[in-house]
N, C-alpha and C positions, 0 to 999 in steps of 0.2 A: 646744655644738656641734650637738646635736640640734635645738635651736630654730632655729639658723641654717639648717640643712638644710631644715626644714619651711617657713621663710619663703621660702627660695629656690624651693622646689617650688611653693608657692602663687603666687609671682610669675610663674613660667613658665606655669602654667595660665591665669592672667589674660591674659597676652600671647597665648597660643594662642586663647583664647576671643574676644579682640578681633579677631584676624586672620580667624577664621572668620566673625565677624559682618560684617566689612567686605566679604568675598566675597559674602555673601548680599545685601547692599545694592547692591553694584556690578553683579553679573551680570545681574539683570533690566533694569537700565538699559542695559547693553550689548546685550542681546537685543532690547530695544525699539528701540534705535537701529538695529540690524541689520535688523529687520523693516521699519522705516520707510524705510530706504534701498532695500531690495529692492522693496518695494511701490511706491515712487515711480519706479522705472526703467521707461521705456516701451520696447516692442519696435517696431522699425522695420518698416513694412509698405508695400506698394503696393496700391492699390485700383483697381477699375474699376466703372463703374456697370452695374447689371443692365439689359439691353436688351430692347426689344420689336422683333422682326424678322418680316418676312413670308417664310415658308418653305413649301415643299411637303414634307410628311413622307415619309420613305423608310426602307427597310431596306437595309443593305449586307451583302455576304458575299463570300467567295472561292469560286469554282467551277472545275470542270474540264469541258472539252468532250469528249464521247464520240461514237462512231459512232451514227447513228440506229438502225442495226441491224447485227449482225455474224452471218454465217452461215458455218459450216464445211461445205464441199462434200465429200462422201465418195463413194467407189465403192460401187455396190450389187451389183456382180458382180465376178468375178475374171477376170484376163486380162492380156495384154501391152498396155501403153500404146503405141498406134500413133502418136499425135501429141499435142502440147500447144500450144495456140494463144495462150497469154497469159504474161506475165511479171509480177513484182511491180510494182505501180504502174499496170498497165493499167486504163484506164477501161472498164467493161463495162456493157452494158444487160441488162435482164431477158430471158432466153431466148437470149443469145449463147452460141455454142459455145466451150467452154473446152478440152476434150480429147476424144480418141476412143480406145476400147479395140478391139483387133483383134476383128472380128466374124465371122471365118470359121466357127468352130465353132457360134456362135449362129445364124448363117444356115442352116447345115445342120440344126440342131435344128428350125427353123421348117419347112423343107422336109419333113423326116420327119414332123413333126406334121400338116402339111397332107395328106400322103399317107395317114396313118393316119385322118384325119377323113373323107377321101373313101371309103376302104374301109369304114369304119363306117357311113357314110350309105348306101352300096350294099347292105350287109348288112341294114340296117334296111328298105330299100325291098323287098327280097326277102321279108323276114319279114312285112312288112305285107301283101304280095300273097298270101302263103301263108295268113296269118291270115284274110283276107277269103274265100278259097276254102274253107277248112275251116269257117268260120263258116256259110257257105251250106249246105254238106253236113251240118253238125251239126244245123241247123234241120230238114233233111229226114230226119234220123236215118240218114244214110248213112255217118257216121263215129262212132266211140265218143267218150264224154266224155273218156276218157284221151287220145285222139289230139288232140281239140280243146284240152285243157289244155296239152298239150306245145307246140303251136304258139303258144298264148298266152304261155307262159313264154319261148319263143324271141324273141317280139316284144318283151317287156319287157326281156330281156337286150340285145337290139339297140338299143333306145332308150337304155338306160343307157350302153352303149358309145359311142354318139354323143355323149352329154353329157360323158363322160370325155374323149373325143377333142377336143371343143371346148375344154374346160378346159386340156388339154395344149397345144393350139394357141395359146390366149390367153397362157399363161404363157411359152411359148417366144418369142412375138412381143414380150412385155413385156421379157424378158431381152435380146432383140436391140436393143430401143429404148434400153436402159440402157448400150449400148456407146458412145453419144454423151452427153457430160456438158455441161449448160448452166448458165449463171448463174441462180440463183433470184431475184436482185434487181438493181436498178440500183446501181452502186457502183464500187469500186476493189479490185483484187486486193491485199490486204495481205500475204499470204504464199502462196508457191508451194512445195508440199512434195514434188513429184515432177517427173520429166523423162521425155521420150519414151524408150521402151525399158525402163522400170521394169515389173516385174510387180506388179500390185496385187490385193488380195483384197477380198472383201465387207467394207465398213466402213473401208477404208483412207482416211485423210484426204488430200485432194488439194490443196485451196485454202481460204484464208480470205478471204471477201469482206466488205468493210465498206461500209455506206451512208453517204455523206458529204453528202447533201442529202435531207432535213434532218439536222442533228446534234442530239444531246441535250446539255443543259447541266445538270450535277449540282452542287448546292450545299446548304448547310444554313442554317437560321435558328434563333435562340435560342428557348427556350420563351416568353419574353416577347413575341416577335413573331409567334407562330403564328397568333393570331387576326386578324392584319392581311392574311393571304394568301387568295387564292381561285384556282380554276381559271380560266384564260383571262387572268389578270393580265399586263400588259406587263412585260417584263424588259429592262433596258438594261445592256450590259456592254462592257468594254474589254479588249483583250489587249495585252501588251507588244510583240508582233510588229508591230502597226500603231498606233503612238502617235498619239493625237488622234482616232482613228476610233472611232465608236460603232456597236455592233451591237445588234440587237433580237431578242427571242424572246417566247414566251408560256408561262406556267406550264401544264404539261400533267398533272403528277402531284404530289399532296401525299400523302406516305406515311402509312399509317394510324396509326403509333405513333412516339413519340420514342425516340431512342437513350438508354438508361438511364444510361450512364456520363457522357455529355456534356450530356444534357438538351437535345438539338437535334433538329430535324425535317429529314429528307431531302426535298429538293424537286427536281423535274425540269422543265426547260423545253424546248420544241421550238424549234429555231433554223434558219431558212432559210439556205441556203448556196449560192445559185444560181451565184455567180461562183467558188466553190471556194477563196476566200481562207482560210477557217478550216480548221484541221486538228485532228483528234482528238488529245487530250493537252495542248492549250494551256490554261494557267491563265487565268481570267477574273475581273476585278473587277466584281462584280454589284451593281446598284442596282435596287430595286423601289419605285416610288412607291406609297404606300398611302393617299393622299387628295389633296384639292385644296389650293390655296394658303391659308394661314391665318397669323394673328398668333401669334407664339410668344415666350415668355420664355426668353432664353438668357444664359449666362455663359461665360467662357473655360473650356476643359477643364482648364487648369492650376489653377483655383481649387477643384476638387472633391477632397475627401478620402474615401477608402474605408476603413471599419473593419468587418471581418467583414460583417455584413448591413446595416450602416448606411452611408448616403451623406450627407456633411456639407459645408457651406461655412461660412466666417466672414464676417460683415458688421461694419462699423464704425458704432457709434452714439456720437457725441461723441468721446471719447478712449478708448472701451472696445470690446473685441472681443466680439461676440455670436455664439454658435454657432447655426446653423440646420440642422436635419435636412431633407433635400430628397428628392424623388422625381424621378429623371431620365427623359427621354424619348429622342428621336432625336438623333444626332450630326450636326452640320452643319459639316463642315470642322474648324476649330479651336474651334467653339462647341458647347455641349451644351444641349439643351432642359431646362428645369426645369418639370416638370408641377405640382409642389406645393412649397410651403415658402418662397418668396420673393415680395417685392413689387416692383413695377416701378421704384420710386424708391430702392432700397437700393444701398449701395456694398459690393461683394464684394471680399475680400482675394485678390489674385492672386500676391503674393510675400510670403513670411514666414508663411503660414498654418500651416505645420508646427510652428512654435514657439508657437502660441497655445493658450489654453484659455479657457473661458467667463469673461468679465469682466476679463481682464487689460488693463492700460493699453497703448495703442498710439500710435505716432507715425507719421502718414501722410506718407510721403516725397513731395515735390512734384517 
């Protein structure tokens, strides 16, 4: 019975060994078959030829129109507002009367100061005559030195009093002049903060006046485009308020440093607004042409893949996909300039490129 058990055990081991051996022989064949099937499957793509087009290079941005200048007009004296001549939206010219403060007390100050000046001048004249008389007597030794020194002192004091009276008179006249408030610039009243009858103090804000011709156009450009800009460069822009209409300006300020977080440079352009169509606060689609017409290699924007710091496209060679790392330039509508990395006669993948890798088999859809 022991022998029968041993024989049976050996028979089972032989069967198990044969089974494992068959698996070893069969699996590589299966794997090989699987690889061959996968490797033979082509990925469907659509392609478009790399083109040469004649374009004028430009930079695009989004900007905001701002007042050419904004001034807050404040009271420089205190008093009761006698009249206010403008409302919000009033067009004003430089030097136009905006408001008036009651001048009664300031006018009286001027009269008192003028009277004081006349009295000081009369005192000075008397002191000068007395000095001249005593000077002649002193030379003849008919008055003492002390008497002559006294009259000299009185003359000096009288002269100082006249200067003080002149200063007081000038200050009182200046305060009187500040009872009338004028616009410091040509523009529009953006905000009226007071009304007739209000009591204002020195420093009270009365009006905000904005200059609407010219305006400022503020926008940013990327670090890559900074070297393409210069002062005086023409700027073309459009606003949604006037579809199809182009407006123009010129670069007036290139800020001295880039914004660290966004790596962009702030740019300011000066924009004529003679007809008053443009308003501060409007958004603008900005275009700056940075050179003359030139031949440019372009591909559809949809063909470009962005991976971290790399920019890639796929081209088709025979039935295989080939990866090309490229350097891009300006955007022209739905096309992107390729500065480096492509030849003019290549076919670039525009559909299906996200499924590709270097060397995979492709089927170009017709």
